[in-house]
N, C-alpha and C positions, 0 to 999 in steps of 0.2 A: 502541396505536400511535402514533406521531409518530416517525415518519421516512421518508427518499428513496433512493430507488435512487441509486447510484454505477454507473462503473464505474471500476475500480481499472488506474492506464496507465503504472505505475511504483510501485515494493514494493522494500525494503530492509532492513534490521537496524532502523534507527535509525526511520523513516517512509516516508510516501508520498506519491502524486501522484494526487488522481480527476479522470473530468471529471462531479457532478452538480448538478441542480437544487438550489434550495434558497439560507437565507437562511444563509449561514454566517458568523459572527467569527473573525479572533483571538484565538483563549483560548477559547475555548465547545470541548468533548469533544466526540466524534465515538465513536460504535459503530461499525464493521467487521465482517460477518461473510464472513470469505472460504471459497473451498471446500478443504479440503484442512489448514486452519489453526483451523478454528473465529473466535473474538469476541477481536479487536480494541482496545487502548480507545487514542487518540487524542485528540491538543488540533491547533488550527490552529491554522495559523503563519500562513499566507495564503488569500483568496481571491478568485478575480478573474475575470472573465467566464465565468461556467460552470464554473471548475476549483476545484477545492482543496489547497492543500498541509499536508501535519504530520507531528508526531512522534508514535511511539510514548511512553505514557504508562512502559512496559518494554518495553528493547527484545526482538526480535525473534529468538532464536537461530538463523541462515543454517541448521539441520538445519528448524527449523521448516519454517523458509520453505521448504526443499524439498518441503513435501509442497505446497503448490498446485500444481496441474494444472498440468504443461506447464514450473513454473518452472528446475525440476533438468539438463530437457534444450534450454533455453536456452541454460541460463550454463556448462553444461559446453561444448556446441558453441563457444561465446564464447570460453571459456578453450581450444579446442584450434584456434580461428583467429589467437589471437593468441601462442602457444605457435611455431604457424609457420611465425612471420612474421620 
């Protein structure tokens, strides 16, 4: 096992941004294990100052993203706020 722990701060069907310790170079592949979603593979696009951003090798369907704990509730609340504005 050669891995690093990361905290995913932003996620979308196409990619992610995470805080992570480690030497990540643009172009390298990473495997993310996400609660409720399982394992997804991404490719690092940029890495700087303990943060890393990447795109998913296979886009994640929005329905699958809702399985991540809390994601659906936050998105629903944001949609409700913008609809009432």
